[in-house]
MARTI-800204 format. One record per residue (C-alpha): x, y, z; residue number from 1. Coordinates in nm, 3 decimals. Each point is the difference from the previous one (the first is absolute). Layout:
        X        Y        Z  seq
        X        Y        Z  NUM
...
***
This chain:
        X        Y        Z  seq
   -7.135    1.459    0.808    1
    0.364    0.008    0.042    2
    0.237   -0.010   -0.283    3
    0.297   -0.255    0.063    4
    0.302    0.166   -0.143    5
    0.302   -0.286   -0.080    6
    0.301    0.177    0.140    7
    0.325   -0.058   -0.242    8
    0.276   -0.217    0.097    9
    0.326    0.102    0.107   10
    0.130   -0.197   -0.316   11
   -0.226    0.212   -0.230   12
    0.076    0.305    0.191   13
    0.400   -0.053   -0.002   14
   -0.047   -0.044   -0.401   15
   -0.197    0.323   -0.056   16
    0.303    0.141    0.180   17
    0.235   -0.073   -0.324   18
    0.013    0.145   -0.348   19
    0.047   -0.234   -0.278   20
    0.370    0.008    0.003   21
    0.022   -0.057    0.391   22
   -0.232   -0.311   -0.051   23
    0.237   -0.157   -0.258   24
    0.317    0.088    0.194   25
   -0.182   -0.149    0.298   26
   -0.117   -0.311   -0.165   27
    0.366   -0.036   -0.143   28
    0.167    0.039    0.371   29
   -0.265   -0.256    0.120   30
    0.082   -0.257   -0.256   31
    0.378    0.022    0.073   32
   -0.076   -0.071    0.327   33
   -0.232   -0.290   -0.051   34
    0.246   -0.151   -0.243   35
    0.278   -0.006    0.275   36
   -0.247   -0.134    0.250   37
   -0.063   -0.276   -0.228   38
    0.358   -0.065   -0.103   39
    0.131    0.001    0.370   40
   -0.269   -0.199    0.119   41
   -0.042   -0.288   -0.251   42
    0.364    0.003   -0.178   43
    0.215    0.134    0.265   44
   -0.181   -0.170    0.268   45
   -0.041    0.292    0.272   46
   -0.206   -0.049    0.288   47
   -0.325    0.074   -0.098   48
   -0.079    0.179    0.332   49
    0.299    0.221   -0.046   50
   -0.048    0.061   -0.350   51
   -0.386    0.089    0.027   52
    0.077    0.235    0.255   53
    0.251    0.189   -0.199   54
   -0.194   -0.026   -0.284   55
   -0.301    0.153    0.180   56
    0.239    0.260    0.128   57
    0.126    0.135   -0.337   58
   -0.349   -0.016   -0.116   59
   -0.126    0.230    0.281   60
    0.293    0.236   -0.070   61
   -0.097    0.034   -0.370   62
   -0.346    0.096    0.082   63
    0.116    0.220    0.285   64
    0.202    0.211   -0.234   65
   -0.238    0.035   -0.261   66
   -0.260    0.114    0.297   67
    0.292    0.232    0.114   68
    0.053    0.156   -0.321   69
   -0.346    0.095   -0.074   70
   -0.017    0.186    0.338   71
    0.172    0.264   -0.255   72
   -0.168    0.154   -0.265   73
    0.139   -0.088   -0.364   74
    0.213    0.236   -0.189   75
    0.158    0.156    0.312   76
    0.376    0.018    0.077   77
   -0.034   -0.249    0.312   78
   -0.170   -0.234   -0.194   79
    0.236   -0.025   -0.286   80
    0.295   -0.028    0.238   81
   -0.165   -0.281    0.178   82
   -0.063   -0.162   -0.312   83
    0.346    0.043   -0.159   84
    0.183   -0.096    0.326   85
   -0.212   -0.317    0.045   86
    0.017   -0.101   -0.393   87
    0.402    0.055    0.047   88
    0.022   -0.228    0.317   89
   -0.195   -0.266   -0.143   90
    0.155    0.008   -0.346   91
    0.343   -0.003    0.127   92
   -0.036   -0.260    0.252   93
   -0.150   -0.243   -0.259   94
    0.287    0.074   -0.229   95
    0.261   -0.025    0.271   96
   -0.153   -0.337    0.117   97
   -0.084   -0.166   -0.326   98
    0.204    0.135   -0.268   99
    0.302    0.213    0.048  100
    0.180    0.184    0.279  101
    0.313    0.227    0.049  102
    0.266   -0.065    0.227  103
    0.329    0.148    0.109  104
    0.350   -0.159    0.031  105
    0.114    0.074    0.327  106
    0.331   -0.217    0.054  107
    0.282   -0.084   -0.193  108
   -0.072   -0.398   -0.048  109
   -0.073    0.011   -0.349  110
    0.264    0.250   -0.148  111
    0.095    0.048   -0.257  112
   -0.306   -0.139   -0.151  113
   -0.225    0.229    0.192  114
    0.143    0.293    0.190  115
   -0.104    0.155    0.337  116
   -0.233    0.280   -0.092  117
   -0.139   -0.213   -0.286  118
   -0.403    0.060   -0.049  119
   -0.158   -0.350   -0.181  120
   -0.333   -0.100   -0.096  121
   -0.081   -0.373    0.117  122
   -0.249   -0.201   -0.176  123
   -0.255   -0.191    0.216  124
   -0.163   -0.163   -0.307  125
    0.312   -0.203   -0.129  126
   -0.009   -0.251    0.249  127
   -0.354    0.046    0.102  128
   -0.134    0.277    0.239  129
   -0.030   -0.098    0.349  130
   -0.313    0.082    0.203  131
    0.061    0.161    0.292  132
    0.044   -0.185    0.317  133
   -0.020    0.283    0.232  134
   -0.311    0.206   -0.185  135
   -0.059    0.285    0.226  136
    0.302    0.240    0.000  137
    0.072    0.374   -0.050  138
    0.005    0.101   -0.357  139
    0.378    0.037   -0.168  140
    0.164   -0.130    0.311  141
    0.183   -0.332    0.008  142
    0.030   -0.091    0.368  143
    0.060    0.311    0.215  144
   -0.167    0.332    0.007  145
    0.204    0.275   -0.159  146
    0.157    0.261    0.265  147
   -0.188   -0.231    0.279  148
    0.180   -0.324   -0.010  149
   -0.303   -0.189    0.123  150
   -0.130   -0.301   -0.199  151
   -0.227    0.124   -0.294  152
   -0.208   -0.333    0.018  153
   -0.260   -0.155    0.211  154
    0.060   -0.406    0.021  155
   -0.351   -0.098   -0.033  156
   -0.134   -0.125   -0.213  157
    0.266   -0.184   -0.142  158
   -0.049   -0.188   -0.315  159
    0.169   -0.332   -0.124  160
    0.258    0.000   -0.289  161
   -0.171    0.027   -0.330  162
    0.171    0.099   -0.345  163
   -0.166    0.096   -0.342  164
    0.111   -0.183   -0.299  165
    0.330    0.161   -0.147  166
    0.158    0.059   -0.314  167
    0.326   -0.220    0.066  168
    0.170   -0.183    0.246  169
    0.291    0.105    0.153  170
    0.319   -0.051   -0.170  171
    0.361   -0.036    0.055  172
    0.199    0.347    0.018  173
   -0.353    0.195    0.061  174
    0.036    0.312    0.238  175
   -0.280   -0.044    0.237  176
   -0.187    0.168    0.292  177
   -0.079   -0.198    0.267  178
   -0.083    0.051    0.381  179
    0.309   -0.097    0.214  180
   -0.089   -0.351    0.129  181
    0.221    0.001    0.316  182
   -0.147    0.293    0.172  183
   -0.277   -0.121    0.241  184
   -0.257    0.217    0.201  185
   -0.186    0.146   -0.287  186
   -0.273   -0.164   -0.263  187
    0.169   -0.143   -0.309  188
   -0.107    0.299   -0.239  189
    0.134    0.255    0.246  190
    0.334   -0.147    0.029  191
    0.262    0.231   -0.137  192
    0.049    0.002   -0.388  193
    0.338   -0.123   -0.119  194
    0.100   -0.028   -0.375  195
    0.268   -0.274   -0.113  196
    0.084   -0.182   -0.310  197
   -0.122   -0.368   -0.002  198
    0.269   -0.242   -0.042  199
   -0.185   -0.296    0.062  200
   -0.367   -0.115   -0.055  201
   -0.204   -0.285    0.147  202
    0.149   -0.323   -0.108  203
    0.367    0.143   -0.052  204
    0.292   -0.122    0.185  205
    0.225    0.303    0.052  206
    0.364    0.034    0.124  207
    0.267    0.248    0.016  208
    0.356   -0.083   -0.058  209
    0.292    0.276    0.030  210
   -0.295    0.270   -0.076  211
   -0.144   -0.159   -0.313  212
   -0.344   -0.100    0.061  213
   -0.084   -0.360   -0.145  214
   -0.391   -0.099   -0.083  215
   -0.061   -0.366   -0.081  216
    0.377   -0.057   -0.072  217
    0.016    0.317   -0.230  218
    0.172    0.324    0.041  219
   -0.253    0.251    0.038  220
    0.004    0.335   -0.198  221
    0.178    0.267    0.175  222
   -0.171    0.338    0.013  223
    0.259    0.256   -0.208  224
    0.011    0.210    0.315  225
    0.051   -0.252    0.257  226
    0.212    0.096    0.284  227
    0.265   -0.119    0.261  228
    0.230    0.133    0.248  229
    0.374    0.034   -0.079  230
    0.302    0.123    0.165  231
    0.199    0.252   -0.219  232
    0.368    0.082    0.087  233
    0.130    0.275   -0.161  234
    0.338    0.228   -0.020  235
   -0.172    0.259    0.237  236
   -0.173    0.165   -0.269  237
   -0.355   -0.051   -0.151  238
   -0.166    0.144   -0.305  239
   -0.349    0.168    0.128  240
   -0.152   -0.033   -0.351  241
   -0.027   -0.357    0.043  242
   -0.212    0.057    0.266  243
   -0.261    0.198   -0.222  244
    0.040   -0.213   -0.291  245
   -0.086   -0.319    0.141  246
   -0.217    0.172    0.277  247
    0.179   -0.169    0.283  248
   -0.224    0.043    0.309  249
    0.103   -0.242    0.268  250
    0.352   -0.021    0.188  251
    0.298    0.215    0.032  252
    0.352    0.018    0.122  253
    0.098   -0.239    0.255  254
    0.368    0.145    0.088  255
    0.196    0.314   -0.072  256
    0.225   -0.208   -0.229  257
   -0.238   -0.003   -0.320  258
   -0.189   -0.336    0.107  259
   -0.384    0.002   -0.088  260
   -0.303   -0.197    0.058  261
   -0.235    0.029   -0.292  262
   -0.310   -0.174   -0.149  263
    0.073    0.007   -0.340  264
   -0.179   -0.140   -0.318  265
    0.186   -0.213   -0.256  266
    0.042    0.326   -0.240  267
    0.142    0.176    0.321  268
    0.238   -0.279    0.081  269
    0.158   -0.020   -0.370  270
    0.037    0.402   -0.002  271
    0.198   -0.035    0.319  272
    0.223   -0.241   -0.083  273
    0.103    0.191   -0.307  274
    0.116    0.281    0.202  275
    0.366    0.014    0.042  276
   -0.051    0.156    0.389  277
   -0.213   -0.331    0.076  278
    0.260   -0.267    0.159  279
   -0.245   -0.266    0.085  280
   -0.365   -0.099    0.010  281
   -0.112   -0.286    0.182  282
   -0.388   -0.122    0.040  283
   -0.124   -0.087    0.370  284
   -0.106   -0.330   -0.127  285
   -0.110   -0.211    0.321  286
    0.187   -0.341   -0.037  287
   -0.211   -0.316   -0.043  288
   -0.087   -0.188    0.352  289
    0.045    0.330    0.194  290
   -0.350    0.000    0.133  291
   -0.176    0.299    0.188  292
   -0.247   -0.034    0.271  293
   -0.216    0.271   -0.162  294
   -0.025   -0.165   -0.329  295
   -0.350   -0.190   -0.052  296
   -0.075   -0.257    0.109  297
    0.235    0.107    0.295  298
    0.223   -0.294    0.024  299
    0.363    0.038    0.000  300
    0.082   -0.376   -0.035  301
   -0.158    0.054   -0.380  302
    0.264    0.218   -0.102  303
   -0.190    0.269   -0.155  304
    0.064    0.361   -0.076  305
   -0.086    0.261   -0.230  306
    0.257   -0.096   -0.263  307
   -0.048   -0.400    0.033  308
   -0.348   -0.098    0.095  309
   -0.211   -0.312   -0.056  310
   -0.073   -0.191   -0.199  311
   -0.373    0.045    0.121  312
   -0.332   -0.140   -0.157  313
   -0.295    0.276   -0.056  314
   -0.313   -0.205    0.087  315
   -0.330    0.046   -0.215  316
   -0.343   -0.065    0.099  317
   -0.066   -0.384    0.009  318
    0.405   -0.072    0.081  319
    0.054   -0.285    0.259  320
    0.298    0.073    0.150  321
    0.172   -0.242    0.244  322
    0.062    0.170    0.342  323
    0.331   -0.106    0.197  324
    0.275    0.185    0.204  325
    0.096    0.221   -0.299  326
   -0.324    0.046   -0.191  327
   -0.197    0.096    0.303  328
    0.189    0.310    0.074  329
    0.004    0.102   -0.364  330
   -0.377   -0.029   -0.027  331
   -0.089    0.061    0.364  332
   -0.151    0.371   -0.047  333
   -0.156   -0.082   -0.329  334
   -0.232   -0.292    0.175  335
   -0.049    0.183    0.320  336
   -0.053    0.352   -0.045  337
   -0.093    0.021   -0.390  338
   -0.199   -0.322   -0.034  339
   -0.154    0.066    0.377  340
    0.117   -0.291    0.178  341
    0.107    0.148    0.313  342
    0.032   -0.386    0.180  343
    0.270   -0.100   -0.210  344
    0.308   -0.092    0.212  345
    0.313   -0.233   -0.003  346
    0.067   -0.188    0.319  347
    0.287   -0.282    0.025  348
    0.062    0.060   -0.384  349
   -0.385   -0.116   -0.076  350
   -0.240    0.261   -0.165  351
   -0.327    0.002    0.154  352
   -0.297    0.191   -0.141  353
   -0.306    0.072    0.235  354
    0.161   -0.264    0.231  355
   -0.001   -0.255   -0.279  356
    0.350   -0.128   -0.142  357
    0.059    0.083   -0.383  358
    0.284   -0.075   -0.220  359
   -0.156    0.202   -0.287  360
   -0.164    0.360   -0.074  361
   -0.210    0.062   -0.297  362
    0.001    0.368   -0.081  363
   -0.326    0.198   -0.097  364
    0.164    0.321   -0.176  365
    0.290    0.067   -0.227  366
    0.321    0.181    0.158  367
    0.254    0.240   -0.169  368
    0.388    0.071    0.074  369
    0.075    0.361   -0.039  370
    0.325    0.196   -0.045  371
    0.117    0.368   -0.014  372
    0.234    0.095   -0.288  373
    0.214    0.150    0.261  374
    0.108   -0.323    0.135  375
    0.196    0.138    0.293  376
   -0.240    0.242    0.105  377
   -0.316   -0.159    0.009  378
   -0.239   -0.182    0.233  379
   -0.143   -0.271   -0.173  380
   -0.100   -0.385   -0.037  381
    0.341   -0.085    0.104  382
   -0.061    0.166    0.343  383
   -0.362   -0.058    0.070  384
   -0.104   -0.329   -0.238  385
   -0.301   -0.029   -0.258  386
   -0.281    0.235   -0.116  387
   -0.288   -0.166    0.019  388
   -0.253    0.093   -0.304  389
   -0.270    0.157    0.245  390
    0.260    0.274    0.027  391
    0.055    0.088   -0.336  392
   -0.109    0.362   -0.083  393
    0.059    0.036   -0.373  394
    0.246    0.032   -0.261  395
    0.226    0.335   -0.039  396
   -0.032    0.142   -0.353  397
    0.194    0.328   -0.048  398
    0.110    0.306    0.173  399
   -0.197    0.310   -0.085  400
    0.187    0.250    0.239  401
    0.358   -0.011    0.191  402
    0.140    0.263    0.237  403
    0.357   -0.016    0.110  404
   -0.006    0.049    0.372  405
    0.357    0.129    0.013  406
   -0.072    0.291   -0.232  407
   -0.131    0.345    0.115  408
   -0.045    0.145   -0.343  409
   -0.352   -0.065   -0.116  410
    0.082   -0.004   -0.356  411
    0.285   -0.255    0.043  412
   -0.166   -0.207    0.283  413
   -0.238   -0.131   -0.281  414
    0.178   -0.331   -0.135  415
   -0.133    0.089   -0.359  416
    0.156   -0.294   -0.165  417
   -0.215   -0.237    0.243  418
   -0.358    0.168   -0.077  419
   -0.245   -0.276   -0.155  420
    0.280   -0.255    0.006  421
   -0.111   -0.346   -0.041  422
    0.122   -0.269    0.298  423
    0.240   -0.304   -0.089  424
***
C-alpha cells in the first residue's frame, strides 16, 4: 500500500525560513504596503490596475528580501551587514518621506534669513506628508544620481497626488520648501526643491508697492533681515570691517571713484549712512508702471516689476474666477498645467476649454505666493507665478549646521551661532 504524502506549500516553506523577529518585521512591512494600497486605491483614487501591480511588486520584493537573507547563516558578518543596511535604508526612506528631511541652502535668495551653506530640517508632518508620486527611485537621491547625472527614478508606476492630514495649514510668512512649479519635463515630486517665504496664501489679494508687500490691503510683516540692492557713493575709501560686521556677500565696486553696488539689510544701510566717508546711498527702486517682460504674467502693459507688482488674487479651491483678457494670462498656467487642462486657449479674446467657450473657471486646489527675503536676488512668484498646493514639500524648522563656503579654516568654517537655530 502506497503512503500519500502531502507536500508542504510554498507559503509554509517561506514562513518556516523565518524566525520570530523576522516574521514580525515581515507582517509590519506587508501591513504598511497593504495600508498604502487601500489609501491610494480608495482615497486618492489611483488606477486600480497600476496600484495593484505596484502593490504586488512591493510585496514580491519584501518576500524576495527575506528569502535572500536566509541564504546566509544567521549570526554571520554578511548577514549582519545585510540586515543593518536594509533596516537603515527602509527606516531612512520612511522618515524622509513622511516625517522630516534634511536640506541645504545652495543660493542666496533667502539671505540673510537663511545663508548659503545652511543645513536645515524640513518637517513633512506640519502640512501633511505627501505620498510619493514617483515611488520607484534610488534611495537618498532626489532626481539625479550623484556623480552620474542620469535620472534617479523611473516614471512607472506613477501615483496620483495625495497628502496625509497635517498639523496645520500654511500661514503667511511661513518659510516653505516646495517643488519648483515652472519646471517642466520631470514628475511633480522630482522637480527641483526651492525654499521661499509664503507671502500670500490661498484667498489673499497681494500687491507690492515701492518694495512693501501688502496682503489684503494691509502692509505685510517684513523679515528683519530682508535685503535690497543699493548704489553707494563714497569719497573713495571703504571700511572693510563693515563687510564682516554685516556679512555683505553680494555686490562690489562699480567704478574706481568709490562707487559700489551692494545688497544690504536695513541695519547695514543705517550703519553706512552714519559713516563720514559715505556721500550717498540710493535704493535701486523700480518705478511704478515700468513693466518688465520677464515679470509674471509676462505682460509689459500691466506695468509690473519686482518692486511694484499686482494687485493679484491668489486662488483657493472652489473659487470661481472670471476669465477675461487680463485674468486669462494670470491664471493660464495654473489652469492649463497645474490643473491639467491642456486644451485651454484664447482666440479672438474668447476663452475655450475642450473647444467649448467659457467665461469663468472653478479652481480645484489652493495656491500660494512665495518670495525670497533677498528681494532683488530671488527667482520667486514675481517671476513665475503661483505655487500649487500639490507642489508643497514641507515647513522649514531649524538649521542644524551651517558652513561658510568662503572660509577655509575648518573651525572658522562652521557658523557656530547658527547651529540649531529656529527659522523665522
